[in-house]
C-alpha positions as CSV (number, residue, x, y, z in Angstrom):
1,M,-36.1,23.8,-46.0
2,Q,-36.4,20.4,-44.5
3,A,-34.5,17.5,-45.9
4,T,-36.6,15.2,-48.0
5,K,-36.3,11.4,-48.1
6,A,-34.4,11.6,-51.4
7,D,-31.9,14.1,-49.8
8,I,-31.3,11.8,-46.9
9,K,-30.8,8.8,-49.2
10,F,-28.4,10.8,-51.3
11,C,-26.3,11.8,-48.3
12,L,-26.3,8.3,-46.9
13,K,-25.1,6.9,-50.3
14,Q,-22.3,9.4,-50.3
15,L,-21.3,8.5,-46.8
16,Q,-21.4,4.8,-47.5
17,K,-18.8,5.3,-50.2
18,Q,-16.3,6.2,-47.4
19,D,-13.9,3.5,-46.3
20,R,-14.4,4.2,-42.7
21,L,-17.0,5.8,-40.3
22,L,-17.1,9.5,-40.1
23,Q,-15.9,10.4,-36.6
24,A,-14.9,14.0,-37.1
25,F,-15.1,16.8,-39.7
26,N,-13.7,15.5,-42.9
27,A,-13.3,17.9,-45.9
28,Q,-13.5,15.0,-48.3
29,S,-16.9,14.0,-47.0
30,L,-18.2,17.6,-47.1
31,C,-17.1,18.0,-50.7
32,A,-18.8,14.7,-51.6
33,L,-22.1,16.1,-50.4
34,V,-21.9,19.9,-51.0
35,N,-21.9,21.5,-54.4
36,H,-21.5,25.1,-53.1
37,I,-22.3,27.4,-50.2
38,T,-23.8,30.8,-50.8
39,V,-23.6,33.6,-48.1
40,F,-26.2,36.3,-48.8
41,S,-25.9,37.8,-45.4
42,K,-25.0,36.9,-41.8
43,E,-28.6,35.6,-41.4
44,D,-29.0,34.0,-44.8
45,I,-26.5,31.2,-45.7
46,R,-27.6,28.5,-48.1
47,I,-26.0,25.1,-48.8
48,T,-26.6,23.5,-52.1
49,L,-26.0,19.8,-52.3
50,R,-24.7,17.9,-55.3
51,N,-28.2,16.6,-56.0
52,G,-29.5,20.2,-56.3
53,S,-31.3,20.4,-53.0
54,E,-30.8,23.6,-51.1
55,I,-30.7,23.9,-47.3
56,K,-30.9,27.3,-45.5
57,A,-28.6,27.3,-42.5
58,L,-29.9,28.5,-39.2
């Protein structure tokens, strides 16, 4: 699934809430964006964002 304009805006709003630029992996930033991650198999991993959008990992 490709990210929609609304998905990108949602992610940007969440990142803008941070008090500094994201320069490396940050668990707090990940948790602000991701609701849950579902692993169906090694080839099928899906990330569900807090706004309900789902992304299939490659």
